[in-house]
C-alpha positions as CSV (number, residue, x, y, z in Angstrom):
1,X,3.1,-0.8,-39.9
2,X,3.0,-4.2,-41.6
3,X,6.3,-5.4,-43.0
4,X,5.8,-4.0,-46.5
5,X,8.5,-5.3,-48.8
6,X,9.8,-2.8,-51.3
7,X,12.2,-3.3,-54.3
8,X,13.9,-0.1,-55.6
9,X,15.2,-0.5,-59.1
10,X,17.5,2.4,-60.1
11,X,20.9,2.6,-61.6
12,X,21.6,5.8,-59.6
13,X,23.0,3.8,-56.7
14,X,23.5,6.8,-54.3
15,X,19.8,7.9,-54.8
16,X,18.6,4.3,-54.4
17,X,20.6,3.9,-51.2
18,X,19.3,7.2,-49.8
19,X,15.7,6.1,-50.5
20,X,16.4,2.7,-48.8
21,X,17.8,4.4,-45.7
22,X,14.8,6.8,-45.3
23,X,12.2,4.1,-46.0
24,X,13.7,1.6,-43.6
25,X,13.5,4.2,-40.9
26,X,9.8,4.3,-41.5
27,X,9.5,0.6,-41.1
28,X,9.7,-0.7,-44.7
29,X,11.8,-3.7,-45.7
30,X,13.8,-2.5,-48.7
31,X,16.0,-4.2,-51.3
32,X,17.8,-2.4,-54.1
33,X,18.8,-3.4,-57.7
34,X,20.7,-1.4,-60.3
35,X,19.7,-3.4,-63.4
36,X,17.1,-5.7,-64.9
37,X,19.6,-8.5,-64.5
38,X,19.9,-7.9,-60.7
39,X,16.1,-7.7,-60.5
40,X,15.6,-11.2,-61.9
41,X,18.3,-12.6,-59.6
42,X,16.7,-11.0,-56.6
43,X,13.2,-12.2,-57.5
44,X,14.5,-15.8,-57.5
45,X,15.2,-15.5,-53.7
46,X,12.6,-12.9,-52.5
47,X,9.1,-11.7,-52.9
48,X,7.9,-8.1,-52.8
49,X,4.8,-6.1,-52.4
50,X,5.8,-2.9,-54.3
51,X,8.5,-2.1,-56.8
52,X,9.9,1.4,-57.4
53,X,11.1,1.3,-61.0
54,X,13.3,3.8,-62.8
55,X,12.2,4.2,-66.4
56,X,15.9,4.3,-67.6
57,X,18.0,1.3,-66.9
58,X,21.4,0.2,-68.4
59,X,20.3,-3.2,-69.7
60,X,16.5,-2.8,-70.3
61,X,14.0,-0.1,-70.9
62,X,11.9,0.4,-67.7
63,X,8.6,0.0,-69.7
64,X,9.8,-3.4,-70.9
65,X,10.7,-4.4,-67.4
66,X,7.3,-3.2,-66.2
67,X,5.7,-5.7,-68.6
68,X,7.9,-8.5,-67.5
69,X,7.2,-7.9,-63.8
70,X,3.4,-7.7,-64.5
71,X,3.6,-11.1,-66.2
72,X,5.5,-12.7,-63.4
73,X,3.3,-11.5,-60.6
74,X,0.0,-9.7,-61.5
75,X,-0.6,-8.6,-57.9
76,X,2.8,-6.8,-57.8
77,X,2.3,-3.0,-57.7
78,X,4.8,-0.9,-59.5
79,X,5.6,2.8,-59.1
80,X,7.5,4.4,-62.0
81,X,10.4,6.9,-61.5
82,X,11.9,9.2,-64.2
83,X,14.1,12.2,-64.5
84,X,12.6,13.0,-67.9
85,X,9.1,14.1,-67.2
86,X,6.8,13.2,-70.1
87,X,3.1,13.0,-70.1
88,X,3.2,10.4,-72.9
89,X,5.5,8.1,-70.9
90,X,3.4,8.5,-67.8
91,X,0.2,7.6,-69.7
92,X,1.9,4.6,-71.3
93,X,3.2,3.2,-68.1
94,X,-0.2,3.7,-66.4
95,X,-2.0,1.9,-69.2
96,X,0.5,-1.0,-68.9
97,X,-0.4,-1.4,-65.2
98,X,1.9,0.9,-63.2
99,X,0.2,2.1,-60.0
100,X,1.6,5.6,-60.2
101,X,4.3,7.9,-61.7
102,X,6.8,10.1,-59.9
103,X,9.3,12.5,-61.3
104,X,12.9,12.7,-59.9
105,X,13.9,14.3,-57.7
106,X,11.0,13.4,-55.4
107,X,10.7,13.7,-51.6
108,X,11.0,10.6,-49.6
109,X,7.7,11.4,-47.9
110,X,6.0,11.6,-51.3
111,X,7.6,8.2,-52.2
112,X,6.5,6.5,-48.9
113,X,3.0,7.8,-49.3
114,X,2.6,6.4,-52.8
115,X,4.2,3.1,-51.7
116,X,1.6,2.8,-48.9
117,X,-1.3,3.4,-51.3
118,X,0.2,0.9,-53.8
119,X,0.4,-1.7,-51.0
120,X,-3.3,-1.0,-50.1
121,X,-4.2,-1.7,-53.7
122,X,-2.2,-4.9,-53.8
123,X,-3.9,-6.1,-50.6
124,X,-7.3,-5.4,-52.2
125,X,-6.3,-7.4,-55.2
126,X,-5.4,-10.3,-53.0
127,X,-8.7,-10.0,-51.2
128,X,-10.5,-10.1,-54.5
129,X,-8.7,-13.2,-55.5
130,X,-9.8,-14.8,-52.2
131,X,-13.4,-13.7,-52.7
132,X,-13.4,-15.2,-56.1
133,X,-12.2,-18.5,-54.7
134,X,-15.0,-18.3,-52.1
135,X,-17.8,-17.1,-54.4
136,X,-19.2,-20.5,-55.1
137,X,-19.1,-21.5,-51.5
138,X,-22.2,-21.6,-49.2
139,X,-23.5,-18.7,-47.3
140,X,-23.2,-20.1,-43.8
141,X,-25.0,-17.1,-42.2
142,X,-28.2,-17.8,-44.2
143,X,-28.3,-21.6,-44.2
144,X,-27.5,-22.6,-40.7
145,X,-31.1,-23.8,-39.9
146,X,-32.3,-26.2,-37.2
147,X,-34.4,-26.0,-34.0
148,X,-34.3,-29.7,-33.1
149,X,-32.6,-30.7,-29.8
150,X,-29.6,-32.2,-31.7
151,X,-29.1,-28.9,-33.5
152,X,-29.6,-26.9,-30.4
153,X,-26.7,-28.8,-28.9
154,X,-24.6,-28.0,-32.0
155,X,-25.4,-24.3,-31.6
156,X,-24.5,-24.5,-27.9
157,X,-21.1,-26.0,-28.7
158,X,-20.5,-23.3,-31.4
159,X,-21.2,-20.6,-28.9
160,X,-18.8,-22.2,-26.4
161,X,-15.9,-22.6,-28.8
162,X,-16.5,-19.6,-31.1
163,X,-14.4,-17.0,-29.3
164,X,-11.5,-19.2,-28.6
165,X,-8.7,-20.2,-30.9
166,X,-8.7,-23.9,-30.1
167,X,-8.7,-26.2,-33.2
168,X,-12.1,-27.7,-33.9
169,X,-12.9,-31.1,-35.5
170,X,-16.4,-31.3,-37.1
171,X,-17.5,-34.9,-37.8
172,X,-20.6,-36.1,-39.7
173,X,-21.8,-37.8,-42.8
174,X,-21.4,-36.2,-46.2
175,X,-24.0,-33.5,-46.9
176,X,-24.8,-32.7,-43.2
177,X,-23.5,-29.1,-43.5
178,X,-20.1,-29.4,-41.8
179,X,-18.8,-26.3,-43.7
180,X,-21.8,-24.4,-42.5
181,X,-20.9,-25.2,-38.9
182,X,-17.3,-24.1,-39.6
183,X,-18.6,-20.9,-41.0
184,X,-20.8,-20.3,-38.0
185,X,-17.8,-20.8,-35.7
186,X,-15.9,-18.2,-37.7
187,X,-18.9,-15.8,-37.7
188,X,-19.1,-16.0,-33.9
189,X,-15.3,-15.6,-33.4
190,X,-13.1,-12.5,-32.9
191,X,-11.7,-13.2,-36.4
192,X,-15.0,-12.6,-38.2
193,X,-13.6,-9.4,-39.9
194,X,-10.9,-11.5,-41.5
195,X,-11.1,-14.2,-44.2
196,X,-12.8,-17.5,-43.9
197,X,-10.8,-19.8,-46.3
198,X,-11.8,-23.4,-47.1
199,X,-10.2,-26.2,-49.0
200,X,-11.4,-29.8,-49.6
201,X,-8.6,-32.3,-49.3
202,X,-10.5,-35.0,-51.2
203,X,-10.9,-33.1,-54.5
204,X,-7.2,-32.3,-55.2
205,X,-4.2,-34.3,-56.2
206,X,-1.3,-34.4,-53.7
207,X,1.0,-32.0,-55.5
208,X,-1.8,-29.6,-56.3
209,X,-3.1,-29.7,-52.7
210,X,0.4,-28.8,-51.4
211,X,0.8,-25.8,-53.7
212,X,-2.7,-24.6,-53.0
213,X,-2.1,-24.8,-49.2
214,X,1.4,-23.3,-49.1
215,X,1.9,-21.5,-52.3
216,X,5.0,-21.7,-54.4
217,X,8.0,-19.8,-55.7
218,X,8.5,-19.0,-59.4
219,X,10.4,-21.9,-61.0
220,X,9.4,-24.4,-58.3
221,X,8.1,-26.7,-61.0
222,X,7.3,-26.7,-64.7
223,X,4.6,-24.0,-65.3
224,X,5.4,-22.0,-62.2
225,X,6.1,-18.8,-64.0
226,X,5.5,-16.5,-61.0
227,X,5.2,-16.6,-57.2
228,X,1.8,-17.9,-56.0
229,X,0.3,-17.0,-52.6
230,X,-1.1,-20.1,-50.9
231,X,-4.5,-20.3,-49.1
232,X,-2.8,-20.4,-45.7
233,X,-1.3,-17.0,-46.4
234,X,-4.5,-15.6,-47.8
235,X,-6.3,-16.6,-44.6
236,X,-3.8,-14.7,-42.4
237,X,-5.6,-13.5,-39.2
238,X,-8.8,-15.4,-40.2
239,X,-10.0,-18.9,-40.1
240,X,-8.7,-21.8,-42.2
241,X,-11.1,-24.7,-42.8
242,X,-9.9,-28.1,-44.0
243,X,-12.7,-30.3,-45.3
244,X,-12.3,-34.0,-45.5
245,X,-9.0,-33.9,-43.6
246,X,-9.2,-37.7,-43.4
247,X,-8.2,-37.9,-47.1
248,X,-5.0,-35.8,-46.6
249,X,-1.8,-37.7,-47.2
250,X,0.7,-38.3,-44.3
251,X,3.4,-35.9,-45.7
252,X,1.0,-32.9,-45.9
253,X,-0.4,-33.8,-42.5
254,X,3.1,-33.4,-41.1
255,X,3.6,-30.0,-42.7
256,X,0.2,-28.8,-41.6
257,X,0.9,-30.0,-38.0
258,X,3.9,-27.7,-38.0
259,X,1.7,-24.8,-39.0
260,X,-0.8,-25.7,-36.3
261,X,2.0,-25.7,-33.6
262,X,4.2,-22.8,-34.8
263,X,2.3,-20.9,-37.5
264,X,5.4,-21.4,-39.7
265,X,5.4,-22.9,-43.3
266,X,7.6,-22.9,-46.3
267,X,6.3,-22.4,-49.9
268,X,7.0,-25.1,-52.5
269,X,10.4,-24.4,-54.0
270,X,11.4,-21.9,-51.3
271,X,13.9,-22.0,-48.5
272,X,12.5,-19.1,-46.4
273,X,10.0,-19.5,-43.6
274,X,6.7,-17.7,-43.6
275,X,4.5,-17.1,-40.5
276,X,0.8,-16.9,-40.3
277,X,-1.8,-16.3,-37.5
278,X,-4.7,-18.6,-38.1
279,X,-7.6,-20.4,-36.4
280,X,-8.0,-24.0,-37.8
281,X,-11.2,-25.9,-38.2
282,X,-11.2,-29.5,-39.7
283,X,-14.0,-31.7,-40.9
284,X,-14.3,-35.4,-41.8
285,X,-16.8,-38.1,-42.6
286,X,-14.4,-40.8,-41.5
287,X,-13.6,-42.3,-38.1
288,X,-10.2,-40.9,-37.6
289,X,-9.4,-43.3,-34.7
290,X,-9.7,-46.1,-37.2
291,X,-7.6,-44.2,-39.8
292,X,-4.9,-43.8,-37.1
293,X,-5.0,-47.6,-36.3
294,X,-4.6,-48.3,-40.0
295,X,-1.6,-46.0,-40.2
296,X,-3.4,-43.8,-42.8
297,X,-3.5,-40.8,-40.4
298,X,-0.8,-39.4,-38.1
299,X,-1.4,-40.0,-34.4
300,X,0.2,-36.7,-33.4
301,X,-1.9,-34.8,-35.9
302,X,-5.1,-36.5,-34.8
303,X,-4.5,-35.6,-31.1
304,X,-3.7,-32.0,-32.1
305,X,-6.9,-31.5,-34.2
306,X,-9.1,-33.5,-31.8
307,X,-9.1,-30.8,-29.1
308,X,-12.8,-29.9,-29.5
309,X,-15.2,-32.1,-31.4
310,X,-18.6,-31.1,-32.8
311,X,-20.7,-33.9,-34.3
312,X,-23.3,-32.9,-36.9
313,X,-26.3,-35.3,-36.8
314,X,-27.6,-36.8,-40.1
315,X,-31.0,-35.4,-41.3
316,X,-32.7,-38.7,-40.5
317,X,-31.9,-38.1,-36.8
318,X,-33.4,-34.5,-36.8
319,X,-36.5,-34.8,-38.9
320,X,-38.2,-32.1,-36.8
321,X,-36.1,-29.6,-38.8
322,X,-37.4,-30.7,-42.2
323,X,-40.3,-28.2,-42.4
324,X,-37.9,-25.3,-41.6
325,X,-35.4,-26.5,-44.2
326,X,-38.1,-27.1,-46.8
327,X,-39.4,-23.6,-46.3
328,X,-35.9,-22.1,-46.7
329,X,-35.1,-24.0,-49.8
330,X,-38.5,-23.3,-51.4
331,X,-37.9,-19.6,-50.9
332,X,-34.3,-19.8,-52.1
333,X,-35.1,-21.6,-55.3
334,X,-38.2,-19.6,-56.1
335,X,-35.8,-16.6,-56.8
336,X,-38.1,-13.8,-55.8
337,X,-41.3,-15.3,-57.2
338,X,-44.4,-16.0,-55.0
339,X,-43.4,-18.5,-52.4
340,X,-44.9,-21.9,-52.9
341,X,-46.3,-24.2,-50.2
342,X,-45.6,-27.9,-49.7
343,X,-48.7,-30.2,-49.6
344,X,-49.4,-32.4,-46.6
345,X,-48.8,-35.6,-48.6
346,X,-45.5,-34.3,-49.9
347,X,-44.4,-33.3,-46.4
348,X,-45.3,-36.8,-45.1
349,X,-43.0,-38.3,-47.8
350,X,-40.1,-36.1,-46.5
351,X,-40.6,-37.4,-43.0
352,X,-40.8,-41.0,-44.2
353,X,-37.6,-40.8,-46.3
354,X,-34.3,-41.7,-44.7
355,X,-32.1,-39.1,-46.5
356,X,-28.8,-40.8,-47.3
357,X,-27.6,-37.6,-48.9
358,X,-28.7,-35.5,-45.9
359,X,-29.4,-31.7,-46.2
360,X,-27.5,-31.5,-49.5
361,X,-29.9,-34.1,-51.0
362,X,-32.9,-32.2,-49.6
363,X,-31.7,-29.0,-51.2
364,X,-31.1,-30.6,-54.6
365,X,-34.6,-32.2,-54.4
366,X,-36.3,-28.9,-53.7
367,X,-34.4,-27.1,-56.5
368,X,-35.9,-29.8,-58.9
369,X,-39.4,-29.6,-57.2
370,X,-39.6,-25.8,-57.6
371,X,-38.8,-26.1,-61.3
372,X,-41.3,-28.9,-61.9
373,X,-44.1,-27.1,-60.0
374,X,-44.0,-24.0,-62.3
375,X,-47.5,-22.7,-62.8
376,X,-48.7,-24.1,-59.4
377,X,-48.6,-22.5,-56.0
378,X,-48.1,-25.9,-54.3
379,X,-45.3,-28.5,-54.4
380,X,-46.9,-32.0,-54.5
381,X,-45.5,-35.5,-54.0
382,X,-45.1,-36.1,-57.8
383,X,-42.6,-33.2,-57.9
384,X,-40.2,-35.3,-55.8
385,X,-37.8,-37.9,-57.3
386,X,-38.8,-41.5,-57.5
387,X,-36.2,-42.3,-54.8
388,X,-38.0,-40.2,-52.3
389,X,-41.5,-41.4,-53.3
390,X,-40.6,-45.2,-53.4
391,X,-37.1,-45.6,-52.1
392,X,-38.0,-45.6,-48.4
393,X,-40.9,-48.1,-48.9
394,X,-38.5,-50.5,-50.8
395,X,-36.0,-50.4,-48.0
396,X,-38.4,-51.0,-45.1
397,X,-39.4,-54.5,-44.0
398,X,-43.0,-55.7,-43.9
399,X,-45.1,-53.8,-41.5
400,X,-45.6,-55.3,-38.1
401,X,-47.5,-54.3,-35.0
402,X,-45.7,-51.7,-33.0
403,X,-45.6,-51.9,-29.2
404,X,-47.8,-49.3,-27.4
405,X,-44.7,-47.2,-26.4
406,X,-44.0,-46.4,-30.1
407,X,-47.2,-44.3,-30.5
408,X,-46.4,-42.5,-27.3
409,X,-42.9,-41.6,-28.6
410,X,-44.4,-40.4,-31.9
411,X,-46.9,-38.2,-30.1
412,X,-44.1,-36.6,-28.1
413,X,-42.1,-36.0,-31.3
414,X,-45.1,-34.4,-33.0
415,X,-45.7,-32.2,-29.9
416,X,-42.1,-31.1,-29.8
417,X,-42.0,-30.4,-33.5
418,X,-45.1,-28.2,-33.4
419,X,-43.6,-26.2,-30.5
420,X,-40.3,-25.8,-32.5
421,X,-42.2,-24.5,-35.5
422,X,-44.2,-22.1,-33.3
423,X,-40.9,-20.8,-31.8
424,X,-39.5,-20.3,-35.3
425,X,-42.6,-18.3,-36.4
426,X,-42.6,-16.2,-33.2
427,X,-46.0,-17.7,-32.2
428,X,-47.6,-16.9,-35.6
429,X,-50.0,-19.8,-35.9
430,X,-51.0,-19.2,-39.5
431,X,-47.4,-19.3,-40.6
432,X,-46.7,-22.3,-38.4
433,X,-49.7,-24.2,-40.0
434,X,-48.3,-23.3,-43.5
435,X,-44.9,-24.7,-42.6
436,X,-46.4,-27.8,-41.1
437,X,-48.6,-28.4,-44.2
438,X,-51.8,-28.5,-42.2
439,X,-54.8,-26.2,-41.9
440,X,-55.0,-23.6,-39.1
441,X,-58.1,-25.4,-37.7
442,X,-56.1,-28.7,-37.5
443,X,-53.2,-26.8,-35.8
444,X,-55.6,-25.2,-33.2
445,X,-57.1,-28.6,-32.5
446,X,-53.7,-30.1,-31.9
447,X,-52.7,-27.2,-29.6
448,X,-56.0,-27.4,-27.6
449,X,-55.8,-31.2,-27.2
450,X,-52.1,-30.9,-26.4
451,X,-51.4,-33.0,-29.5
């Protein structure tokens, strides 16, 4: 049994102690309080999963205390106890958020069963909070797309490291899909049934980042009206992904290093230690070796997270994947409508462009193109932003004669790309021709002449 923390609130001290003794034999961690005053004192020092609350207390009505407890910690589950059975009181307490209602005297087995069920509900609430936090995040199972040699190597590394617990550092430019790689590692791990929790160090102020990571105790700072569970605790038994770790300040690096090495952390405003079981993945678009030399990144933290590195190539270095990515994004943004095709001229522009924003820029561009091409079955060059249509041409120097070897390398790249697309379509040449933006006849000619 997990260490379920129970607070019994009852002014009948002998009864509360009897419940405590029996519940502790079953593996619960139990604290007792005989008044509302004692409850508030205890909650300054400890946190609980379930409260068992007598409806009659010497200094406060149990219903009023129920309201106070629900305000302090919404995920806190409360079981009401009373020696004065009343349907009206039961209905009232349930409407105010009590999990269940028991009449004294009750059997200890009955009480332990209802505590277990209340704890299950609390756990589900916490999972829902976690899911809400992750709702806007990418679906890494659907979007991890790429058949180029560079991406095949990334996939190979994922398969190698997936089932271990070694920390992973993912490097690459902004927009290359580092979080997708982290998600793919989690999906291939033994922790896949547990949470994948992510945080971006560059988007939060220092004090907010600390409280989001570690959580805080009620009263830790102005506005901390209740205990808050941190993301580390929410990710227990799963994978914790820290994006843009290079932007994390030195003080938080030191605290996170302790979690990496021991699994132990302390909430903001608390003195007690908490322990978690996590697999860590980090990502950065910075050269951390340079950050270490500039004393902006801890050397010991760098060596700890640098155990296994996966570099995600920029889109300009894996242009063979553009037709597959284009097909995916067209389907995604069409939202169930008839799938559009991409014209050959438009596809040529995608290959000519250098993609400073990487896959994220490609996705945003196709969302716009699908919208602009309403009423047509084909996306054309004019549906792309001016930056794609003219930006690459403006950046390139005047054309010059290429050495003969360049054409040979281009032919090899085209050949490899056609083979990659055919593998993706399972040998379906009509589908491959559609993805490539060429006719079936042209595809057959290229296959027959070996490109």
